[in-house]
C-alpha positions, -999 to 999 in steps of 0.1 A, spaced: 351 -246 -411 359 -255 -375 330 -253 -351 335 -234 -318 343 -255 -287 319 -234 -266 286 -219 -276 266 -195 -254 228 -196 -256 222 -169 -230 193 -146 -239 199 -111 -250 175 -84 -237 165 -51 -254 144 -25 -236 129 3 -257 154 -5 -284 185 -4 -262 205 -36 -254 206 -42 -216 234 -65 -207 227 -63 -170 194 -82 -175 213 -111 -190 238 -110 -162 211 -111 -135 187 -135 -152 176 -165 -131 147 -179 -152 131 -171 -186 99 -185 -202 84 -175 -235 52 -193 -245 29 -193 -276 2 -214 -293 -19 -214 -324 -44 -192 -306 -21 -163 -304 -10 -139 -276 27 -147 -269 36 -141 -233 69 -138 -213 79 -144 -177 114 -136 -165 130 -135 -131 161 -114 -122 183 -111 -91 171 -78 -77 200 -68 -54 235 -56 -61 258 -26 -63 252 -1 -91 288 7 -94 322 -2 -81 326 6 -44 289 14 -39 268 -4 -14 242 -30 -24 207 -20 -29 175 -31 -46 178 -31 -84 153 -25 -112 128 -9 -88 131 27 -100 116 23 -134 147 33 -152 152 0 -170 121 -20 -164 87 -3 -162 51 -8 -173 45 -4 -210 82 -5 -220 90 -24 -252 108 -56 -245 126 -78 -270 144 -111 -262 167 -130 -286 182 -164 -279 206 -189 -294 243 -189 -305 255 -158 -323 254 -176 -357 218 -187 -352 203 -161 -328 166 -154 -332 141 -130 -316 117 -151 -296 97 -123 -280 86 -88 -290 61 -71 -267 55 -48 -238 59 -51 -200 25 -56 -183 34 -66 -147 62 -64 -122 64 -86 -91 90 -87 -63 98 -118 -41 116 -117 -7 126 -148 12 148 -152 42 184 -161 33 177 -157 -4 185 -129 -28 154 -108 -37 140 -116 -72 121 -93 -95 96 -111 -119 87 -94 -151 56 -103 -172 50 -92 -208 27 -98 -237 28 -91 -274 5 -67 -293 -25 -91 -291 -28 -78 -255 -46 -47 -270 -72 -71 -285 -75 -90 -253 -83 -58 -233 -109 -44 -258 -144 -58 -252 -173 -49 -275 -209 -55 -285 -209 -50 -323 -225 -63 -355 -206 -69 -388 -228 -69 -419 -220 -83 -453 -184 -92 -444 -163 -124 -446 -141 -135 -418 -111 -122 -437 -128 -87 -438 -136 -89 -401 -100 -98 -392 -86 -69 -413 -111 -44 -397 -101 -55 -362 -64 -52 -371 -68 -17 -385 -87 -5 -355 -58 -14 -333 -32 2 -355 -19 -31 -368 -11 -42 -403 -34 -71 -413 -19 -102 -430 -50 -122 -438 -52 -153 -459 -83 -174 -454 -112 -184 -476 -148 -185 -466 -183 -171 -473 -195 -135 -469 -219 -134 -439 -251 -114 -439 -247 -106 -402 -221 -116 -375 -225 -104 -339 -197 -99 -314 -216 -102 -281 -197 -89 -251 -165 -105 -262 -130 -92 -264 -116 -86 -299 -91 -114 -293 -117 -139 -281 -140 -130 -310 -112 -134 -335 -102 -167 -320 -138 -179 -323 -140 -169 -360 -106 -187 -366 -119 -218 -349 -148 -221 -373 -123 -221 -403 -94 -238 -385 -74 -207 -390 -47 -194 -367 -41 -160 -351 -8 -145 -341 11 -112 -340 46 -105 -354 55 -70 -341 27 -47 -353 14 -72 -379 -17 -92 -372 -18 -126 -389 -51 -145 -396 -43 -175 -418 -52 -211 -423 -25 -236 -415 -16 -244 -451 -7 -207 -456 15 -202 -426 52 -201 -432 77 -213 -406 111 -229 -405 112 -267 -410 133 -288 -387 145 -324 -384 148 -337 -348 167 -369 -339 161 -388 -307 193 -389 -288 206 -358 -305 184 -327 -304 155 -345 -286 160 -349 -248 125 -363 -241 96 -373 -263 62 -389 -259 39 -397 -288 3 -410 -289 -20 -420 -317 -56 -419 -304 -88 -428 -322 -110 -415 -294 -119 -382 -312 -115 -394 -348 -146 -396 -370 -152 -410 -405 -176 -381 -414 -188 -348 -399 -223 -334 -405 -233 -297 -399 -270 -289 -401 -291 -258 -400 -320 -240 -418 -318 -215 -447 -347 -191 -440 -344 -174 -473 -347 -206 -493 -369 -223 -467 -349 -255 -468 -329 -277 -444 -291 -274 -445 -272 -306 -441 -235 -306 -453 -211 -334 -447 -173 -339 -451 -153 -371 -449 -117 -382 -451 -112 -362 -483 -108 -331 -462 -75 -342 -448 -61 -360 -479 -46 -328 -493 -23 -326 -463 -12 -362 -464 18 -375 -484 21 -409 -468 8 -431 -440 -27 -439 -427 -50 -412 -415 -71 -413 -384 -105 -416 -402 -91 -444 -424 -77 -463 -394 -110 -458 -375 -130 -471 -405 -109 -502 -408 -107 -509 -370 -143 -501 -359 -163 -491 -389 -182 -459 -396 -184 -432 -369 -203 -400 -378 -202 -367 -359 -232 -343 -360 -223 -308 -350 -251 -290 -330 -231 -262 -314 -232 -238 -343 -263 -230 -364 -254 -221 -400 -278 -200 -420 -264 -209 -455 -250 -241 -470 -217 -224 -477 -213 -217 -439 -222 -253 -430 -198 -267 -456 -168 -246 -443 -176 -255 -407 -179 -292 -414 -146 -292 -433 -129 -273 -404 -142 -297 -378 -131 -327 -398 -96 -311 -402 -94 -303 -365 -101 -339 -355 -80 -356 -382 -50 -334 -376 -50 -344 -339 -47 -381 -346 -11 -382 -335 1 -358 -308 36 -355 -295 52 -337 -266 89 -331 -265 118 -312 -252 149 -303 -272 183 -289 -261 173 -255 -273 158 -249 -308 158 -211 -314 144 -215 -349 114 -235 -338 81 -215 -338 44 -224 -338 38 -235 -373 72 -252 -378 71 -284 -398 89 -312 -380 105 -345 -392 112 -370 -365 139 -397 -367 147 -427 -345 113 -427 -329 99 -460 -343 81 -467 -376 46 -457 -364 57 -421 -355 88 -417 -377 90 -392 -406 77 -358 -416 43 -341 -414 43 -329 -378 30 -293 -371 40 -274 -340 9 -261 -322 23 -251 -288 58 -239 -279 77 -228 -248 113 -216 -247 129 -217 -213 162 -207 -199 177 -212 -164 211 -214 -148 210 -252 -144 199 -264 -178 204 -235 -201 181 -231 -231 153 -257 -235 125 -258 -261 93 -275 -250 69 -283 -278 37 -299 -288 30 -310 -324 4 -330 -342 1 -351 -373 -28 -367 -392 -12 -400 -400 7 -430 -386 33 -449 -405 23 -478 -428 
């Protein structure tokens, strides 16, 4: 099959379910950003002056609320028609107008996905005899969202949400398990990394990759993590530890950060004092999560591609032509930003991490 000589990657906008071609026509800049913490946000700038019809005089556009207004549902898709993907689905939260002498006025639109509801709800509440999976499901249901929860962990006697937003509280519970939070339309996801599904991609320097920097850093690596506390019911000290075995299940080849640290500098132990577990099962889960967090961040890359509409947070990346230390598979996208402007078109800025370097 012959490939087209010209491919357009101009964004397609839909407001309250209706396609709005004028927004694509007047678009100056678009940015859609997301991370493993959830709450995808959008910023878009449009030329805000023109004639509404043939023969009519110029006037300010998009200022009457007919097309763009607070609370309206906004969807954005990007990519060529054969590979177009929705990169944002949320609601308009802010409108901003810019005037500058000798320049056309620009209207700036800000929007957030459904996790905005969790961000704007602050509570003081106690959860009793519930696991973190139960808590995430309860919060989702309270906001009219469908929970998609897949995490393991103990049932807690009592967990308190002290003057925190539902989103901040959910992020904190996720951090303790190294789980991730995100919304897909009206579905709230609360899952560990190994249970998140996203499209895999191979990126080649000099082809899809425009710029790339990669760093393997031992500064925050540890050979072992200890979490301590006190079990009042059993009247005994809690001291749980986890070593390199925590990351081994995610490694197919290469040398892990803990292994490289052990070989280069010897044993380095981390003792966590920030959290105070009340049961051994809590301490064990938290120690494992902290070890995973550190080991996964051994190699961190920052890059820009020439537009990758299929890439999302959670995508598994394979890098080619970047040198033997950083070559290969196993990279996990943790932060993503799609941009579009009239000078460069579609660009995908990403951050990813991996637990190993090449042999």
